[in-house]
N, C-alpha and C positions, 0 to 999 in steps of 0.2 A: 616706057617705064619698066615693062616686064623684062625686056632685054637687059636693062641697066641692073635690075635686081639680080638676074642670073649671073651677070658679069661680076658683081660684088661678091656673091656667094662663092663663085668659082675662084676669085682672087683670095678670099679668106681660106678656102680649102687648100690652096697651093702653099699658103704661108704657115700652115700647121707644122709644128716642130715635133718630130718623132724622137723620143728619148730612148736610150738603151737601158733596159732594166739592170740595175747594179746593186750589189751588196758590198759590205766591207768585212775584212777578216784581219784581226790582229793576232800575230803569232808570237808567243813568248817562248824563248829558248832557255829553259832551266835545266838542261841536261848536264850532268855533273862532269863529263869529260871535256867540256869547253869547246866542242866542235862548232864551227860556223856552218850554218845551214843555208842551202839554196832552195828557193821555192820555185820549182819548175824552171822556166827560162827568164824569170824576173831578174833584172840587174841588181836590185836591192837584196842583200843577204841579212841573216839574223845571227849576230854574234852570240857567243855564250853569255848568259845572264843579261839578256837584252830583249827588246821586242821591236817588231816592224809591222806596219799596217799595209794591207794590200787591197786594191779594188778587185771585186769579183763580178763576173757576169752572172746574172741570176740563172737558176736552173741547176741541174746535176753537174757538178764540177769536181774534177780530181784535185786533191790536195796532196802533192808529193814533195817531201822535204828530204834532201839528201846532203850529206856532208860535202863541203867544198874540196876537202883534201882526200887523196887516195887512202883507202880503197873506195871512197865515195859511198859510205854506208848509208842505206836507206833508213831514216828514222821514223818516217810516217808516210803512208800511202793509202789514202781512203777517199771515197767519193761521198760528197755531201750535197744535199739539196739546199741551195741558197735562194731565199725569197727576195723579191725586189724591195730594196730599202732596208733589208735586214742587217743587223750588226752582230758579228760573231767573234768569239775569242777562242784560240787554241793554245793550250799550255802543254809543253813537252817537258818531262822530268825523268828522273831515274839515272842510272849509270849504264851498265852493260845492257840492260833491258829497258827500253824506253816505255814510260807510262804517260798517259795523256788525259787531259780534261778538255772537252769540247763543249762550248756554251753558245747558245743563241741568247744574246743579251735582251732582257725584258724589263729590267728595273733600273734603267739609267737615270740617275737623279739630275735634275736641272736646278741650279742654284741662283738665287737672286740676292740673297744676303751675302755679307762678307765672310763666306765660309768656303770650304772645299770638301769634296767627298773622298773617303778612303775606305777601301776594302782590303781584305787579306786572303791569300790562298796559301794553304799549307802543303808544300811539295817537298818537305824534308824526307829524305830516304829512310831515316830512322823511324818514321811513322809515329812520332811523338805528338800527342794532342797538345795544342798550345792555347794560351789565352793572351790577350793584348790589352794594354792600358797606356794612357799618356803618363809620362813621368810626373810624379806627384799626386797621382790619383790611385784609387784602390786597384789591386790586382784583378784583372779580368773585367774591369769596368767598361771597356770599349767592346771587347769580344770575349765572352766568358769561356768558350771552348770551341776549338776548331780541329776536327779530325784530319787525318791524312787525305789529301786530294779534295778536301772540302773548301769552299770559297764563301766568304761572308757577304752579306748585303753591304751597300755603301752606307757609311756612317758620316754624318756632318761634323766637321771640326772647324773651329774658328780660324780665320785666315788673317787676323789682325797682326800686323808686323810688330806692333808695340809689345805683344806677348812673347816675342822672341822665337827661337827655334823650337819646333815641335819634336819632341823625342818620344818615340813609340817603343815601349818595352814588351818584349816577347818572353813569355814565361811558360814553364811546364804547367799545363792546365790542372793537373792533379796535386802537385806539391807547391805550386806558386814560386818555385825557384826561377830566378832570372837566367834566361838562355843567352839572349843578345838584345841589342837595342839598335834603333835606326833613327837618324835625324832627317827631318825635312827643314832645311834652314830658312830663316826669316827672309832672306833675299830671294828665295825661290819657292815661295808658297803658291800653290796652284789655284789661285782665287777663282771661284765660280766654275771650277773644273773638277774632274775626278782622277784619282790615281789608285793603282793596285800595288800593294806591297807583297812581294813574293818571298816566302820563307823557304829556304832550300838548304841542302847540305847533309852530310852524315852527322850522326849523333856525336856531339863534342866538337864539331867543326861547322856549325850552322852559320848562315849569313842571310841577309835580306837585301833585295834590290828593288828599285822602284820602276814601275811602268806607268807612263802617262796615258790616260784614257780620254774620255769624251768631255 
């Protein structure tokens, strides 16, 4: 009996699965010159005004982002400590001089109702403070004020297709003047998920693009 127990224990030990500590990093390219960026030797690239997610080994890892076209300008080159299971976001903005926002995600909202989460990051080079509201609601009712390089928390928005397209209005936080608007169409509502709307561009030429999150 004793030998049988030892054999069973030994068999169990052999079948243990060792997992590799991993984290995830989503890189958003909001650099105004439109350069496509390469992350190290990864095959996937990050086109202008888009985002790409990457798996990362946990620990101290170099994050190097370089333009794919000559002269292969380096846009970012820093080392970060990635924890096992951690979720991170890196936003690159600016024009000739790149500015960045690096975040360890802590407040990722999980949705069970028929809603989706939305947050906004202000990366407009003009550094204008903005407010955001859904069309037909009061100015700033969704996000009252968001400074340059600031990112809001996720807000829950109804994902009922019967309500139609969701139009988000971006306004000057101090004057209430409409700057631009962005539609999330009724056929592409991210039910039970989260998105980030990235506000970019020079004053007078601002635009918004969408990043799908978790």
